[in-house]
TIMI-770861 format. One line per 3 residues: for each residue x negated, y negated, z of C-alpha. Coordinates in steps of 0.02 Angstrom, whole numbers, plus 32768, in hexadecimal, padded with zeros to 4 digits. Each point is the difference from the previous one (the first is absolute). Layout:
N
X Y Z | ... .
! end
This chain:
129
EA95 A48E CC8B | 8093 7FE6 8072 | 8095 807D 7FE3 .
807A 7FA0 8061 | 809F 7FCD 7FA4 | 803B 7F8B 808E .
7FAA 7F7F 806E | 7FD2 8042 80AC | 800C 7F8E 809A .
7F9B 8023 809B | 807D 7FD3 8093 | 8035 8048 80AD .
80B5 8015 7FE3 | 806D 8085 8045 | 8045 80A4 7FB1 .
8074 8073 8052 | 7FF7 80B6 7FC0 | 8054 80A3 8016 .
7FAD 80A5 7FDB | 80AE 805C 7FED | 7FCA 807A 8073 .
8096 803E 806E | 8005 7FAF 80B5 | 7F6B 7F82 7FCE .
802F 7F49 801D | 7FCB 7F7E 7F88 | 7F5C 7FA1 802B .
7FD4 7F4C 7FE4 | 7F3F 7FDA 7FDB | 7F9C 7F70 7FA4 .
7FDC 7FF4 7F4E | 7F55 7FEC 7FC0 | 801F 7FD1 7F4E .
808C 800B 7F98 | 803F 7FE5 7F42 | 8093 8018 7FA3 .
7FC7 80BC 7FD2 | 7FCF 8033 80B3 | 7FA2 7FD7 809D .
7F85 803B 807C | 8030 8009 80BC | 7FC2 803B 80AC .
8041 8088 8064 | 7FCA 8078 808C | 803E 809D 7FAC .
7FB4 8067 7F6C | 8083 7FFA 7F7C | 8003 808A 7F78 .
7FC1 7FC2 7F5B | 807C 7FFF 7F6D | 808C 8007 807C .
8095 7F84 7FE9 | 802A 7F87 808E | 808B 7F7F 8012 .
7FC3 7F53 8018 | 8040 7F5C 8034 | 7F88 7F68 7FE4 .
8020 7F67 8062 | 7FC3 7F74 7FAE | 8001 7F4D 8046 .
8026 7F69 800B | 80B2 8029 7FCC | 8009 80A7 804F .
8038 8059 7F56 | 7FF1 80BF 8017 | 7FC2 806D 7F62 .
803A 80B2 8009 | 7FA3 808A 7F93 | 7FCE 80B1 8006 .
7F40 800C 7FFD | 7F93 808E 7FCD | 7F5B 8018 8071 .
7F67 7FEB 7F87 | 7F75 8005 808C | 7FF3 8002 80BB .
7F54 7FD8 8044 | 7FC1 7FE7 80AE | 7FED 7F44 801B .
7F98 7FFF 809B | 7FCA 8069 8092 | 8094 7FE6 8062 .
806B 8076 7F96 | 8055 7F7B 7FA2 | 8025 8034 7F4D .
8016 7FA8 7F5F | 8085 8030 7F93 | 800E 7FCA 7F40 .
80A6 8011 7FB2 | 8058 7FE6 7F4D | 80B4 7FBB 8008 .
807D 8078 7FB2 | 80BF 7FDC 7FE8 | 7FF0 7F48 8024 .
8084 7F93 7FA7 | 7FCB 7F90 7F75 | 8040 7F6B 805D .
7F9A 8032 809A | 7F5A 8024 7FA3 | 8018 7F59 7FA0 .
8029 7FA3 80A4 | 7F64 805B 8050 | 7F96 7FBB 7F6E .
8033 7F5E 8011 | 7FF3 7FF0 80C4 | 7F47 803F 7FF1 .
7FDD 7F8C 7F6F | 8042 7F74 8071 | 7FAA 8043 80A7 .
7F57 800B 7FA8 | 8006 7F49 7FDE | 8031 7FCB 80AF .
7F82 8042 807E | 8085 7FD7 8098 | 8078 8085 7FC5 .
7F80 808A 8019 | 8003 7FE5 80CF | 8014 80A3 805F .
80A3 8016 8052 | 8013 8038 80AB | 8064 80A2 7FFE .
8057 7FCF 80A3 | 8053 7F75 7FA5 | 8056 8070 7F80 .
80A4 804D 801C | 8049 8074 7F7D | 80B2 801D 7FE6 .
8031 80BB 8001 | 802C 8039 7F3F | 7F92 7F6C 7FB5 .
! end
């Protein structure tokens, strides 16, 4: 039996995350899958399970950004090149953002062309967004 409350979308969108550790810059990486309740993304660092990080999910095609705190549920090595898969649960996400994210995922799941991987070089983030 599937325990998920929200539909999950396998898609290579981008996430910007911050660990909150002093002096560490934000990082941008690829999402593997996402739902209104959480997501899984790839990173080259081992993040501590149960820690809370800040995330900004960049969802095409309109470039909307969803902000949330995310609790790290699992960190697993994804391949032999020291890339890790990180599963998180969204916390402190606004009801409006959660609803918009859920609608976006429902729509994207029905339109395969919206799942295209986005080239990180083409993404420009404004400071403070």
